[in-house]
C-alpha positions in Angstrom: 0.0 0.0 0.0 1.2 3.5 -0.7 3.2 4.9 2.1 1.4 8.1 2.6 -2.4 7.9 2.0 -2.7 11.6 2.8 -1.4 12.4 -0.7 -4.1 10.2 -2.4 -6.9 11.7 -4.4 -9.4 10.1 -2.1 -7.9 11.7 1.0 -7.7 15.1 -0.7 -11.4 14.8 -1.7 -12.5 13.9 1.8 -10.4 16.6 3.3 -11.8 19.2 0.9 -15.3 18.1 1.4 -15.2 18.3 5.2 -13.3 21.6 5.1 -16.2 23.1 3.1 -18.8 21.7 5.5 -17.2 22.5 8.8 -15.8 25.9 7.8 -12.7 27.8 8.7 -11.2 27.8 12.2 -13.4 30.0 14.4 -16.7 29.0 12.7 -19.2 27.1 14.9 -20.6 24.3 12.7 -22.6 22.2 15.3 -23.5 22.0 18.9 -25.5 20.6 21.8 -27.0 21.4 25.2 -29.1 24.4 24.1 -30.8 26.2 27.0 -32.5 29.5 27.8 -35.0 31.2 30.0 -38.4 32.6 29.0 -38.2 36.4 28.4 -34.4 36.4 28.2 -32.7 38.2 25.2 -30.3 35.3 24.7 -29.8 31.5 24.8 -26.7 29.4 25.5 -25.3 26.3 23.9 -22.1 24.3 23.6 -20.7 24.8 20.1 -18.4 22.7 18.0 -15.8 24.3 15.8 -12.2 24.0 14.6 -9.5 25.8 16.5 -6.8 24.9 14.0 -6.2 22.4 11.1 -9.0 20.0 10.2 -6.8 17.1 11.2 -6.8 18.4 14.8 -10.6 18.0 14.9 -13.2 20.2 16.6 -13.3 21.7 20.1 -16.4 22.4 22.2 -16.8 25.9 23.7 -19.5 27.9 25.5 -21.5 30.3 23.3 -24.3 32.8 23.7 -26.8 33.6 21.0 -28.7 36.9 20.8 -32.4 36.4 20.1 -33.6 38.4 17.1 -30.2 38.9 15.4 -28.7 35.4 15.8 -25.4 36.9 16.7 -23.1 34.2 18.3 -20.5 35.2 21.0 -18.0 32.9 22.6 -18.1 33.2 26.4 -15.3 30.8 27.4 -12.1 29.4 25.8 -12.1 26.3 27.9 -13.1 22.9 26.5 -16.7 22.6 27.7 -18.4 19.4 29.1 -21.9 20.4 30.3 -24.0 23.5 30.9 -27.2 24.0 32.9 -29.2 27.2 33.6 -30.4 27.9 37.1 -34.2 27.7 37.8 -34.6 31.5 37.8 -32.4 31.9 34.7 -29.9 34.2 36.5 -26.8 32.0 36.5 -25.4 29.5 34.1 -23.4 26.5 35.4 -20.5 25.4 33.2 -18.5 22.2 33.6 -15.2 22.4 31.6 -11.7 21.1 31.4 -9.4 22.5 34.1 -5.8 23.5 34.1 -4.2 20.5 35.9 -3.9 16.9 34.8 -7.2 15.0 35.2 -8.8 18.1 36.5 -12.2 19.6 35.6 -13.7 22.9 36.7 -17.3 23.7 37.7 -18.2 27.4 37.3 -21.3 29.6 37.8 -21.4 32.4 35.4 -23.3 35.6 34.6 -22.7 36.2 31.0 -18.9 36.3 30.5 -18.2 36.8 34.2 -17.3 33.9 36.4 -19.2 34.2 39.7 -17.7 31.2 41.5 -15.6 28.1 40.6 -14.2 24.9 42.0 -11.8 22.3 40.7 -12.4 18.5 40.9 -10.2 15.5 40.0 -11.9 13.6 37.2 -14.3 14.3 34.4 -17.7 16.1 35.1 -20.3 14.2 33.1 -23.5 15.7 34.4 -24.6 18.8 36.4 -28.0 19.7 37.9 -29.3 22.6 39.9 -31.3 22.0 43.0 -34.9 23.3 42.6 -34.2 26.2 45.0 -31.1 27.2 43.1 -28.8 27.0 46.1 -26.5 24.2 45.0 -25.3 22.0 42.2 -25.2 18.2 41.8 -22.2 16.9 39.9 -21.7 13.3 38.5 -17.9 12.9 38.2 -16.1 10.0 36.5 -12.8 9.1 38.0 -9.7 9.9 36.0 -9.3 6.3 34.9 -12.9 5.4 34.3 -14.0 3.9 31.0 -16.0 6.0 28.6 -19.2 4.7 27.0 -19.0 3.3 23.5 -20.7 6.4 22.1 -17.9 8.5 23.6 -15.1 6.4 22.3 -15.3 3.2 24.4 -11.9 3.5 26.0 -10.3 4.4 29.3 -9.5 8.0 29.8 -5.9 8.7 28.9 -3.8 11.3 30.8 -0.5 12.9 29.6 2.5 11.0 30.9 6.1 11.8 31.3 7.0 8.1 31.7 9.4 6.3 29.4 7.6 4.6 26.5 8.6 1.0 27.4 6.8 0.9 30.7 3.8 -1.5 30.7 0.2 -0.7 31.1 -1.0 -2.4 34.3 -4.6 -3.2 34.9 -5.7 -4.2 38.4 -9.5 -3.7 38.0 -9.6 -1.7 41.2 -8.8 1.9 42.3 -10.7 5.1 43.3 -10.2 6.6 39.9 -12.3 3.9 38.2 -15.6 5.0 39.9 -18.3 7.5 39.2 -19.5 9.5 42.2 -21.9 12.3 43.1 -20.6 15.6 44.4 -22.6 18.6 45.8 -21.4 22.2 45.5 -22.9 25.2 47.3 -20.7 27.8 45.5 -18.6 28.3 48.7 -15.2 26.7 48.4 -14.7 23.1 47.3 -17.4 20.6 46.3 -18.4 17.9 48.7 -18.3 14.3 47.7 -21.7 12.7 48.5 -21.2 9.1 47.4 -18.2 6.7 47.5 -17.3 3.2 46.2 -18.5 0.5 46.1 -21.5 2.5 44.7 -21.1 3.6 41.1 -23.4 6.4 39.9 -24.1 6.5 36.2 -26.4 9.5 36.2 -28.3 11.5 38.8 -30.6 14.5 39.4 -32.1 16.3 42.3 -35.4 14.9 43.6 -36.6 17.9 45.7 -33.9 19.9 47.5 -32.7 17.2 49.9 -32.7 14.0 47.9 -30.9 12.8 44.8 -32.4 10.3 42.3 -29.6 8.2 40.8 -28.9 5.2 38.5 -26.4 3.1 40.4 -24.6 -0.2 40.4 -22.2 -1.9 42.8 -19.4 -2.2 40.2 -17.6 0.4 38.2 -17.2 -1.7 35.0 -19.0 -0.3 31.9 -21.0 -3.5 31.6 -22.5 -3.2 35.0 -24.7 -0.4 33.6 -26.9 -3.0 32.0 -28.0 -4.1 35.5 -28.1 -0.7 37.2 -30.9 0.2 39.6 -32.7 3.3 40.6 -31.9 4.7 44.0 -32.7 7.7 46.2 -29.7 9.2 48.0 -30.0 11.5 51.0 -28.3 14.7 50.1 -26.9 15.2 53.5 -25.6 11.7 54.6 -25.2 10.1 51.2 -27.2 7.1 52.4 -28.9 5.3 49.5 -31.9 3.0 49.2 -32.9 1.1 46.1 -36.4 2.1 44.9 -36.7 0.3 41.6 -35.1 -2.6 39.8 -35.9 -2.5 36.1 -36.8 -5.3 33.8 -34.2 -4.1 31.3 -32.3 -0.7 31.4 -33.2 2.8 32.4 -31.9 6.3 31.7 -32.7 10.0 31.7 -33.4 9.9 35.5 -35.1 13.2 36.5 -36.5 13.9 39.9 -39.5 16.2 40.3 -38.9 19.6 41.8 -41.0 18.7 44.8 -39.4 15.3 45.3 -42.7 13.4 45.1 -42.0 11.7 41.7 -39.1 10.4 39.8 -39.3 10.2 36.0 -37.1 8.1 33.8 -37.0 6.2 30.5 -37.2 2.4 30.7 -36.2 0.4 27.7 -34.5 -2.6 26.2 -31.1 -1.1 25.4 -27.7 -2.0 23.8 -25.7 1.1 24.7 -25.3 3.4 27.6 -26.4 6.9 26.5 -28.8 5.5 23.9 -32.0 4.9 26.0 -35.2 5.0 23.9 -38.4 3.7 25.2 -41.1 4.2 27.8 -41.6 7.3 29.9 -42.0 5.9 33.4 -42.9 7.7 36.6 -42.1 6.4 40.1 -43.9 7.3 43.3 -41.0 7.0 45.9 -43.5 6.7 48.7 -45.1 3.5 47.4 -42.6 2.2 44.9 -45.3 2.1 42.2 -44.2 2.8 38.6 -46.6 4.1 36.0 -46.0 4.1 32.3 -47.1 7.1 30.4 -48.8 7.0 27.0 -46.6 9.2 24.8 -48.6 9.0 21.6 -46.4 6.3 20.0 -43.2 8.2 20.6 -40.2 6.2 21.8 -38.9 8.7 24.4 -35.2 9.6 24.5 -35.2 12.9 26.4 -37.2 14.2 29.4 -37.2 17.3 31.7 -39.7 18.5 34.2 -41.4 21.6 32.8 -43.2 22.2 36.2 -43.9 20.1 39.2 -46.7 18.3 37.3 -45.6 18.3 33.7 -42.9 16.4 31.9 -41.5 17.6 28.6 -40.4 14.7 26.4 -38.8 14.2 22.9 -38.2 11.1 20.9 -38.8 9.2 17.6 -41.9 7.7 16.1 -41.1 5.8 12.9 -39.5 8.3 10.5 -40.6 11.3 12.7 -38.8 13.2 15.4 -41.4 14.5 17.9 -42.0 16.0 21.3 -44.6 17.1 23.7 -45.6 17.3 27.3 -47.1 14.7 29.7 -49.4 15.9 32.5 -48.9 13.7 35.6 -52.1 15.0 37.1 -54.3 14.2 34.1 -52.2 11.3 32.7 -52.5 12.9 29.2 -49.8 13.6 26.7 -50.0 16.6 24.3 -47.8 16.7 21.1 -46.2 20.1 20.4 -44.1 19.3 17.4 -43.3 16.5 14.9 -41.4 16.3 11.7 -39.9 13.9 9.1 -38.1 16.8 7.5 -36.0 17.7 10.5 -34.6 16.0 13.5 -32.7 17.2 16.6 -30.1 16.0 19.2 -26.7 14.5 18.6 -27.1 10.8 19.5 -30.8 10.7 20.1 -33.6 13.3 19.9 -33.2 15.9 22.7 -35.3 18.9 23.6 -35.4 21.4 26.5 -38.6 23.0 27.7 -38.8 26.8 27.9 -41.8 28.8 29.3 -45.2 27.3 29.6 -45.4 25.5 26.2 -42.1 26.1 24.3 -39.0 24.1 23.6 -35.5 24.6 22.5 -33.3 22.3 20.4 -30.6 22.1 17.8 -32.3 20.9 14.6 -30.9 19.6 11.4 -31.6 17.5 8.3 -29.6 15.8 5.6 -29.4 19.0 3.5 -29.8 21.6 6.3 -26.8 22.2 8.6 -27.5 22.4 12.3 -29.4 25.4 13.5 -30.7 26.6 16.9 -34.5 26.4 17.0 -37.4 27.3 19.2 -40.9 25.9 19.0 -43.8 27.9 20.3 -47.5 27.0 19.7 -46.3 24.3 17.2 -44.3 26.7 15.1 -40.6 26.4 14.7 -38.4 29.5 14.5 -34.7 29.5 13.6 -32.7 31.4 16.2 -29.3 31.1 14.5 -27.9 29.0 11.6 -24.6 27.1 12.1 -24.0 26.5 8.4 -20.5 27.3 7.1 -20.3 30.1 4.5 -19.1 27.8 1.8 -21.1 24.7 2.6 -24.1 25.3 0.3 -22.2 24.1 -2.9 -21.0 20.9 -1.1 -24.5 20.2 0.2 -26.1 20.7 -3.3 -23.9 18.0 -4.7 -24.7 15.3 -2.2 -28.1 13.9 -3.2 -31.5 13.9 -1.6 -32.8 11.7 1.2 -36.3 10.3 1.6 -38.1 7.8 3.9 -38.1 4.3 2.5 -40.1 1.2 3.5 -40.1 -2.4 2.5 -41.3 -5.8 3.6 -39.2 -8.4 5.3 -39.4 -12.1 4.4 -41.7 -12.7 7.4 -44.0 -9.9 6.4 -42.8 -7.3 8.9 -42.7 -3.7 7.6 -39.1 -2.3 7.8 -38.2 1.3 7.5 -35.1 3.3 6.7 -33.8 6.3 4.8 -32.7 6.3 1.1 -30.1 8.7 -0.2 -30.4 9.1 -3.9 -27.8 10.8 -6.1 -28.8 13.7 -8.3 -29.0 13.2 -12.0 -27.4 9.8 -11.9 -28.9 7.2 -14.3 -30.3 4.1 -12.6 -29.3 1.6 -11.8 -26.5 2.9 -9.5 -24.1 1.2 -7.2 -25.4 0.9 -3.6 -23.8 1.3 -0.2 -25.8 -0.2 2.7 -24.8 1.7 5.9 -25.9 -0.2 9.0 -26.2 1.8 12.2 -24.7 0.8 15.6 -26.5 -0.6 18.5 -28.4 -2.6 17.5 -31.0 -0.7 19.6 -30.5 2.7 17.8 -31.8 4.2 14.5 -30.8 6.2 11.5 -32.6 9.5 11.3 -32.7 12.4 8.8 -29.4 13.7 10.1 -27.0 16.3 8.6 -24.8 15.0 5.9 -21.7 16.1 7.8 -22.3 13.1 10.1 -22.2 10.6 7.3 -18.5 9.8 7.0 -18.3 8.8 3.3 -22.0 8.5 2.3 -22.4 12.1 1.2 -19.3 12.1 -0.9 -20.4 8.8 -2.5 -23.8 10.4 -3.3 -22.0 13.2 -5.1 -20.3 10.6 -7.2 -23.5 8.8 -8.2 -24.0 6.2 -5.5 -27.3 5.4 -3.8 -27.0 4.8 0.0 -29.5 2.8 2.1 -29.7 3.5 5.8 -31.8 0.6 7.1 -33.5 0.4 10.5 -34.0 -3.3 10.9 -35.8 -5.0 13.8 -34.0 -4.0 16.9 -34.1 -0.3 15.9 -35.7 2.4 18.0 -38.8 4.5 17.1 -41.0 1.5 16.4 -42.0 0.6 20.0 -40.8 -1.9 22.6 -41.7 -5.1 20.8 -39.8 -4.0 17.6 -36.7 -3.1 19.5 -36.9 -6.3 21.6 -37.2 -8.5 18.4 -33.4 -8.5 18.0 -32.9 -10.1 21.5 -31.6 -13.6 21.1 -31.6 -13.4 17.3 -28.9 -10.8 16.5 -27.7 -11.7 13.0 -30.9 -13.6 12.2 -34.1 -11.9 11.1 -32.4 -8.5 11.4 -29.9 -9.6 8.7 -32.8 -10.7 6.5 -34.4 -7.3 7.0 -31.3 -5.6 5.5 -30.9 -8.1 2.7 -34.6 -7.7 1.7 -34.1 -3.9 1.6 -31.4 -4.4 -1.0 -33.7 -6.8 -2.9 -36.4 -4.2 -2.9 -34.1 -1.6 -4.5 -32.9 -4.1 -7.1 -36.5 -5.0 -7.9 -37.4 -1.4 -8.4 -34.5 -0.9 -10.8 -32.8 1.7 -8.7 -29.5 -0.1 -8.0 -27.2 -2.5 -9.7 -27.4 -6.0 -8.2 -23.8 -6.7 -9.0 -22.5 -3.5 -7.3 -23.7 -3.6 -3.7 -21.4 -2.8 -0.7 -22.0 -2.8 3.0 -20.5 -0.8 5.9 -21.2 0.2 9.4 -19.7 0.7 12.9 -20.0 -1.4 16.0 -23.2 -3.5 15.5 -23.0 -2.2 11.9 -19.4 -3.4 11.8 -20.6 -6.9 13.0 -23.3 -6.9 10.4 -20.9 -5.7 7.6 -18.7 -8.7 8.4 -21.6 -11.1 8.9 -23.7 -10.4 5.8 -21.2 -11.7 3.2 -21.4 -15.1 4.9 -25.2 -15.0 4.7 -25.9 -13.7 1.2 -24.1 -13.5 -2.2 -25.5 -9.9 -2.7 -22.4 -8.1 -1.7 -19.4 -7.0 -3.9 -17.5 -5.3 -1.0 -17.6 -5.0 2.8 -16.2 -2.4 5.1 -16.7 -3.3 8.8 -15.6 -0.6 11.2 -15.1 -1.5 14.9 -16.7 -4.9 14.3 -17.2 -8.0 16.4 -15.9 -11.1 14.7 -15.8 -13.7 17.5 -18.4 -13.5 20.3 -16.3 -15.8 22.5 -13.2 -13.6 22.5 -15.4 -10.4 22.5 -17.0 -11.6 25.8 -13.6 -12.0 27.4 -11.9 -8.9 26.2 -14.6 -6.2 25.9 -15.6 -3.7 28.6 -19.2 -4.7 28.1 -19.4 -8.6 28.3 -23.0 -8.2 29.6 -24.0 -6.9 26.1 -23.5 -10.3 24.3 -25.1 -12.2 27.3 -28.3 -10.1 26.7 -28.3 -10.4 22.9 -27.3 -14.0 22.4 -29.3 -17.0 23.8 -26.5 -19.4 24.8 -23.6 -19.2 27.2 -20.1 -17.8 26.5 -18.8 -20.6 28.7 -20.2 -23.4 26.5 -19.1 -24.7 23.1 -21.4 -24.2 20.1 -24.6 -22.2 20.2 -25.0 -18.6 19.2 -21.4 -17.7 20.3 -20.2 -19.9 17.5 -23.0 -19.8 14.9 -23.3 -15.9 15.0 -19.6 -15.2 14.9 -18.5 -13.8 11.5 -15.0 -15.0 11.9 -16.2 -18.7 12.0 -17.9 -18.5 8.7 -16.5 -18.2 5.2 -18.0 -15.6 2.7 -20.5 -17.0 0.3 -18.5 -15.5 -2.6 -15.3 -13.5 -2.8 -16.1 -10.2 -1.1 -13.1 -7.7 -0.9 -13.1 -6.6 2.8 -11.6 -3.4 4.4 -11.6 -3.7 8.2 -10.9 -0.6 10.3 -10.7 -0.2 14.1 -9.2 1.8 16.9 -6.3 0.4 18.9 -7.6 1.7 22.3 -11.2 0.6 21.7 -12.5 -1.4 24.7 -16.1 -1.8 23.4 -15.1 -3.9 20.4 -11.3 -4.4 20.9 -9.0 -4.3 17.8 -8.5 -8.1 18.1 -12.1 -8.4 16.7 -11.0 -6.6 13.5 -8.0 -8.9 13.3 -10.3 -11.9 13.3 -12.6 -10.4 10.6 -9.5 -9.7 8.5 -8.2 -13.3 8.9 -11.6 -14.8 8.0 -11.9 -12.7 4.9 -8.4 -13.7 3.8 -9.1 -17.4 4.4 -12.3 -17.0 2.3 -10.0 -16.1 -0.5 -10.9 -12.4 -0.5 -8.7 -9.4 -0.8 -8.6 -7.8 2.6 -6.9 -4.8 4.3 -6.7 -4.2 8.0 -6.4 -0.6 9.2 -5.8 0.0 12.9 -5.6 3.6 14.2 -3.2 3.7 17.2 -4.9 6.6 19.1 -8.5 5.9 18.2 -11.4 4.4 20.2 -14.7 3.0 19.2 -16.2 3.8 15.8 -13.3 6.1 14.8 -15.1 9.3 15.5 -12.1 11.4 16.3 -9.9 13.4 13.9 -8.0 12.8 11.7 -9.3 9.2 11.8 -12.8 10.2 10.7 -11.5 11.9 7.6 -9.0 9.2 6.8 -11.5 6.4 7.2 -13.9 8.2 4.9 -11.2 8.5 2.3 -10.3 4.8 2.6 -14.0 3.9 2.0 -13.9 5.9 -1.2 -10.7 4.2 -2.2 -11.8 0.6 -1.4 -15.2 1.0 -3.2 -13.7 2.5 -6.3 -11.0 -0.1 -6.5 -13.3 -3.1 -6.0 -16.7 -1.9 -7.1 -15.7 0.9 -9.5 -16.7 4.5 -10.0 -20.4 5.1 -10.4 -20.3 7.7 -13.1 -16.6 8.3 -13.9 -16.5 11.2 -11.5 -14.1 9.6 -9.0 -10.4 8.8 -9.0 -9.3 6.2 -11.5 -6.4 4.9 -9.5 -6.5 1.2 -9.0 -3.1 0.7 -7.3 -2.6 -0.2 -3.6 -2.7 2.7 -1.2 -2.3 3.0 2.5 
């Protein structure tokens, strides 16, 4: 392979494309955590932008947006973690990276002025104001705690002056591995409320004197799957378990008066991707009620008042939101759209005033923008589109909802990206999402790795949401349990069949890619079907036996597979891509991160080995500083470019628009 892939036409194309989309250093191209107060002349958010070269990747900073003008002002130069506005809107809490090693800061701010601050060792993952506004709750991950898969799936790495030959030593114990709750009253240092052996995954105030928390008795990432709901005394730190869920829970939010605790209960595959039933606990009785949310799989909740819960989520192809009245047990929808979605990983919305909501919206062809919904009407507060992004967007096809029927008659949904002015049939890339309990949405093309560039070159891209995906209710999500790689694989294959039958795609030019679960499926499908001409698994699982013994989340495969990892045969063998030969020669590019603990790089090694032993050309690409799903920079750009190169080399250009190089590159 060529020694420096950065000089290739594919890398130059990917670099130029993302430079257009993300804009010059100083431009804010995306964001999260939008918040504001009714009647205020401005709102706040955490914005993503480049500080230097594209290869260095984006940073996250605190910004203020003026209502009316949309003017954006940076308020802090520190790398931001979390923000939260006080109940009266007077102060903004900011969690950000501190000055020392493994140190974060918590600040209260009035505009650009810092009112009070405190330093803590570790990473501040969540902040919450007490209902009376007199103190803050902080969930702090120890300096050596693992990150969730959606955040890279690796242990936090600290700068070291040690010589390079010293070994990494893992003992599985130590204070820095745990997540704990701290309380800060703005006077001096924060006070630690909880301690090992209780691990707190997330928490919020439940009244002014109690904390509702999701806890486990082990710090390992996999213990999240069996976490329970607890109430913790804000003075003594004493905890009592109040609910043990059937599956998993998230988005824990205590009511301002402390008389209820709301949360989302769901069958899940990933921490941070909880999508399901809005549930409301009465701490006095332990009773849990399930709210009717109008068919919306809920992913985000906040108490609008002591009796109303604002929620957002997905319903089929729609992103939607509304309020649930606890007193009347009635939900009211405020907004829904197929044309737009919001939230980074899942739909996320914040209530404002009596009926309104704030979120950062986007669609395939519309860059992220700050939005407010009032009386069902959406108003743009500020656009984050880069000045030169319009021409790039115009080239990258159009997206539309797509639906087909699986072999067993089940209706399957997804999104279809179609190139502009490309004669059918076109080559097809199937992009399988992670999870499996997740979903593709109508998201901005800047999040698509190589898909948008391929559409500009005449490719069609199918984003399937097979059984196991969110947005279709609990039964649909749960249908993947015990059958991962079974009916869900047939859902995807039948989607390809439908496109071939409609004459839209070339049956001989179909490729598949995806990360995590999508990486597993990209390695698995060539052993189950002869449809595929190329495969590009990213952060895959190849061998469920070794995955169970080396991953940070062994509980995941125990949930998804029916047999035991301690027995021979069964699902751990029959559903492992590395134990099956491809049905035909399928050129396979396997990519992974060397520090990934969710699907360790040895899994990519096994997929590469299996492809080679099937007689297929295969390339293995391991990024030394990357974690799960290769979301950091410059790996994201490089992996996009390698997808272009692999598909052009083994499937061929769609319309002659791409590079004609056929030689090895690397």
